[in-house]
C-alpha positions as CSV (number, residue, x, y, z in Angstrom):
1,M,16.1,19.6,6.1
2,G,13.0,20.7,7.9
3,Y,9.6,19.0,8.5
4,G,7.7,16.1,7.1
5,Y,4.0,15.2,7.7
6,R,2.5,11.8,7.9
7,I,-1.1,10.7,8.1
8,V,-1.8,7.4,9.8
9,R,-4.8,5.7,11.3
10,Q,-5.3,6.9,14.9
11,E,-4.2,3.6,16.4
12,Y,-0.8,3.6,14.6
13,D,2.5,5.1,15.6
14,P,3.5,7.6,12.9
15,L,7.1,6.5,13.1
16,S,6.2,2.8,12.4
17,I,7.3,1.2,9.2
18,E,5.1,-1.9,9.8
19,G,2.7,-1.0,7.0
20,S,5.4,-0.6,4.4
21,L,7.0,-3.9,5.4
22,K,3.6,-5.6,5.1
23,Y,2.3,-4.0,1.9
24,G,5.2,-2.3,0.3
25,G,5.1,1.0,-1.5
26,R,6.2,2.8,-4.5
27,Y,9.8,3.0,-3.2
28,N,10.2,0.0,-1.0
29,V,9.8,-3.8,-1.5
30,K,7.5,-5.4,1.0
31,E,9.1,-7.8,3.5
32,K,12.6,-6.7,2.3
33,F,13.0,-3.2,3.8
34,G,10.6,-0.7,5.3
35,A,10.2,3.0,4.6
36,L,8.4,6.0,6.2
37,Y,6.4,7.8,3.5
38,M,5.6,11.4,4.3
39,G,4.7,14.6,2.5
40,N,6.4,18.0,2.7
41,S,3.1,19.5,3.9
42,Q,-0.2,18.5,5.4
43,S,-2.0,19.2,2.2
44,V,0.3,16.8,0.3
45,C,-0.6,14.1,2.8
46,E,-4.3,14.8,2.5
47,A,-4.1,14.7,-1.3
48,E,-2.2,11.4,-1.3
49,M,-4.8,9.8,1.0
50,E,-7.7,11.1,-1.0
51,Q,-6.1,9.7,-4.2
52,K,-5.4,6.3,-2.7
53,T,-8.7,5.8,-0.8
54,S,-11.6,8.1,-1.6
55,G,-13.3,9.2,1.6
56,F,-10.6,7.9,3.9
57,R,-11.8,10.1,6.7
58,A,-15.2,8.4,6.8
59,K,-13.9,4.9,7.2
60,F,-11.3,5.3,9.9
61,K,-10.2,7.9,12.3
62,H,-6.8,9.3,11.3
63,K,-4.2,11.6,12.8
64,I,-1.5,13.7,11.3
65,A,2.0,13.9,12.7
66,K,4.5,16.7,12.1
67,L,8.0,15.3,12.1
68,K,11.2,17.2,12.4
69,I,13.7,15.7,10.0
70,S,17.4,16.1,9.4
71,F,19.3,13.8,7.1
72,R,22.8,13.8,5.6
73,R,22.5,11.2,2.8
74,V,19.6,12.1,0.6
75,I,18.9,11.7,-3.1
76,D,16.6,14.5,-4.3
77,L,14.7,13.2,-7.4
78,T,12.8,16.5,-7.6
79,N,16.1,18.1,-8.7
80,E,16.3,18.1,-12.5
81,E,20.1,17.8,-12.5
82,N,19.9,14.6,-10.4
83,C,17.4,13.1,-12.8
84,K,19.5,14.0,-15.8
85,I,22.5,12.3,-14.2
86,L,20.4,9.2,-13.5
87,K,18.7,9.5,-17.0
88,I,15.2,9.4,-15.6
89,G,12.2,11.6,-16.1
90,K,9.5,12.7,-13.7
91,E,6.9,10.8,-15.7
92,Q,8.8,7.5,-15.0
93,L,8.6,8.3,-11.2
94,L,4.9,8.8,-11.4
95,S,4.0,6.0,-13.8
96,E,1.5,3.3,-12.8
97,D,4.5,0.9,-13.5
98,K,6.3,1.0,-10.2
99,T,9.3,-1.0,-11.4
100,L,11.7,2.0,-11.6
101,P,10.7,3.6,-8.3
102,K,11.0,0.3,-6.5
103,S,14.5,-0.2,-8.1
104,L,15.6,3.3,-7.1
105,G,14.4,2.7,-3.6
106,Y,16.1,-0.7,-3.4
107,L,19.4,0.8,-4.6
108,A,19.2,3.9,-2.3
109,Y,18.4,1.6,0.6
110,H,21.3,-0.8,-0.1
111,M,23.7,2.1,-0.7
112,C,22.8,3.4,2.8
113,Y,21.0,6.5,1.8
114,E,18.7,7.8,4.5
115,A,16.0,9.3,2.4
116,L,14.7,10.1,-1.1
117,I,12.8,13.3,-2.0
118,V,10.4,12.6,-4.9
119,P,7.5,14.3,-6.6
120,S,4.1,13.5,-5.2
121,A,1.9,11.5,-7.5
122,T,-0.8,14.1,-6.8
123,G,1.3,16.8,-8.4
124,K,0.8,18.9,-5.2
125,G,4.2,18.8,-3.7
126,K,6.9,16.4,-2.6
127,N,7.1,13.1,-0.8
128,I,10.0,12.2,1.5
129,I,10.7,8.5,1.8
130,V,12.9,7.7,4.8
131,F,14.7,4.4,5.3
132,P,14.9,4.3,9.2
133,D,17.3,1.4,9.1
134,N,19.8,3.7,7.4
135,V,19.5,6.8,9.7
136,K,22.9,7.6,10.9
137,K,24.4,9.5,13.9
138,G,23.9,13.2,13.3
139,S,20.6,12.6,11.4
140,S,17.3,12.4,13.0
141,I,13.5,12.0,12.8
142,K,11.4,13.2,15.8
143,K,7.7,13.6,16.3
144,V,6.9,17.3,17.0
145,S,3.1,17.1,17.2
146,E,0.1,15.0,16.4
147,K,-3.5,15.9,15.9
148,I,-6.7,14.0,15.1
149,L,-8.2,14.8,11.7
């Protein structure tokens, strides 16, 4: 599959799902199951952070981790054919109403998919949502590098 990038506050482990369990996210339900949210590039991560919290670098020290990822059971929702099969549009994935994305994440998690590939809400690339509980033998996620931003 390649690489994923993840920005976290300096004191956190980039492989931790603690934040998603506590607060939830677009594709996971808090306290039910966790997910690792990452971008397909550093610039996607930076755009996501800027969109969520303006001036994020000024408030806390952050780091970016480069992660080598390889998964076997993935649903790619950036693929138009997959979206046609599921009868969903990109605008539904990016809507302020997160009901559909949460439902898709819930179904993917419970059907033992390891990850989803989805469009970034910033329009600048893709997000990769990994369900660590579902990562099977032969698949992997490993930290390659980490640097302070």
